[in-house]
VEXLUM-153781 format. One record per atom (N, C-alpha, C, O): atom name; z, y, x. Coordinates in steps of 0.05 Angstrom, whole numbers. Layout:
// residues N
> CA;Z;Y;X
...
END
This chain:
// residues 57
> N;331;159;642
> CA;353;147;640
> C;375;169;634
> O;377;190;646
> N;392;161;610
> CA;409;179;604
> C;427;190;622
> O;432;175;641
> N;440;215;622
> CA;465;225;643
> C;494;218;628
> O;498;224;604
> N;508;209;641
> CA;531;197;637
> C;552;227;640
> O;568;238;625
> N;541;233;670
> CA;559;255;679
> C;544;279;699
> O;521;275;708
> N;557;299;703
> CA;550;319;718
> C;570;337;731
> O;574;359;721
> N;581;331;751
> CA;604;341;771
> C;600;352;794
> O;587;336;807
> N;605;375;810
> CA;605;381;829
> C;574;376;841
> O;570;369;864
> N;557;381;826
> CA;523;374;829
> C;523;346;835
> O;510;340;855
> N;536;325;823
> CA;536;294;829
> C;526;283;809
> O;543;274;794
> N;505;279;802
> CA;497;263;776
> C;499;231;774
> O;490;216;791
> N;514;222;746
> CA;509;203;746
> C;495;188;713
> O;501;194;691
> N;477;169;720
> CA;464;152;695
> C;466;131;695
> O;472;119;716
> N;462;118;669
> CA;466;90;668
> C;443;78;646
> O;445;87;623
> N;426;61;650
> CA;425;40;625
> C;437;28;618
> O;451;14;633
> N;437;26;589
> CA;454;4;574
> C;452;-23;579
> O;472;-37;580
> N;423;-35;582
> CA;405;-56;593
> C;401;-64;618
> O;394;-88;620
> N;402;-52;638
> CA;399;-49;669
> C;407;-76;678
> O;426;-85;665
> N;401;-85;691
> CA;403;-113;718
> C;428;-112;724
> O;439;-90;725
> N;443;-139;730
> CA;473;-138;732
> C;472;-141;763
> O;451;-147;775
> N;503;-136;777
> CA;515;-124;764
> C;521;-97;756
> O;513;-79;771
> N;537;-91;731
> CA;544;-69;722
> C;547;-40;748
> O;567;-40;763
> N;531;-26;749
> CA;533;0;762
> C;516;28;750
> O;495;27;736
> N;527;46;756
> CA;515;66;750
> C;493;81;778
> O;495;73;801
> N;477;99;771
> CA;453;108;789
> C;463;141;794
> O;468;158;777
> N;466;143;822
> CA;482;167;835
> C;460;187;842
> O;439;178;852
> N;463;212;838
> CA;442;229;849
> C;452;251;872
> O;455;271;858
> N;456;256;889
> CA;465;282;899
> C;446;291;909
> O;433;273;919
> N;433;316;913
> CA;416;337;934
> C;399;319;954
> O;400;320;979
> N;382;301;937
> CA;368;282;945
> C;375;257;954
> O;355;246;964
> N;396;244;955
> CA;411;224;954
> C;419;215;931
> O;434;225;914
> N;404;186;931
> CA;411;169;905
> C;421;137;923
> O;415;128;945
> N;440;128;900
> CA;451;108;906
> C;464;92;885
> O;477;105;868
> N;463;64;882
> CA;475;54;860
> C;500;46;871
> O;504;36;893
> N;519;53;851
> CA;552;45;854
> C;561;24;835
> O;560;26;811
> N;569;3;849
> CA;588;-18;829
> C;606;-4;812
> O;617;17;819
> N;610;-15;788
> CA;629;-2;769
> C;658;-15;779
> O;679;-3;782
> N;654;-42;783
> CA;684;-55;783
> C;689;-53;814
> O;704;-71;821
> N;684;-41;831
> CA;697;-36;858
> C;692;-7;873
> O;702;1;894
> N;670;9;853
> CA;671;38;857
> C;657;38;889
> O;661;58;903
> N;642;16;901
> CA;622;19;927
> C;598;26;920
> O;590;20;897
> N;581;39;937
> CA;558;38;937
> C;545;12;945
> O;547;3;968
> N;528;-2;923
> CA;513;-29;934
> C;487;-27;944
> O;474;-43;957
> N;478;6;934
> CA;448;10;949
> C;442;36;952
> O;452;52;937
> N;425;46;972
> CA;420;70;982
> C;447;84;996
> O;464;72;1008
> N;448;115;991
> CA;469;125;1013
> C;472;147;1000
> O;456;160;986
> N;501;153;1005
> CA;510;186;994
> C;524;187;1015
> O;533;169;1029
> N;525;219;1016
> CA;549;225;1038
> C;576;220;1026
> O;583;220;1002
> N;594;217;1051
> CA;622;198;1053
> C;637;213;1029
> O;644;200;1010
> N;641;243;1032
> CA;658;259;1013
> C;647;253;984
> O;665;251;967
> N;618;251;974
> CA;610;245;956
> C;616;216;938
> O;620;210;914
> N;614;202;959
> CA;618;175;953
> C;652;177;951
> O;659;161;934
> N;666;184;958
> CA;697;178;957
> C;699;200;931
> O;720;195;918
> N;686;220;920
> CA;691;230;889
> C;686;211;874
> O;703;203;858
> N;665;200;876
> CA;644;179;852
> C;671;150;858
> O;678;133;841
> N;676;151;873
> CA;695;122;873
> C;720;131;858
> O;729;116;841
> N;732;155;861
> CA;757;159;843
> C;752;158;819
> O;770;161;803
END
């Protein structure tokens, strides 16, 4: 899966033809989550609270 961004140890990945709704796959120190691009909210999985806030920004 192509890497879109790496910052503060947070890895963001995305497939161009993945299932709806539009989202990114986020990994951080063993945590994995899907983050909705429209809302910035974690839709599946878990991230530490501070990491989720950084991704949402």
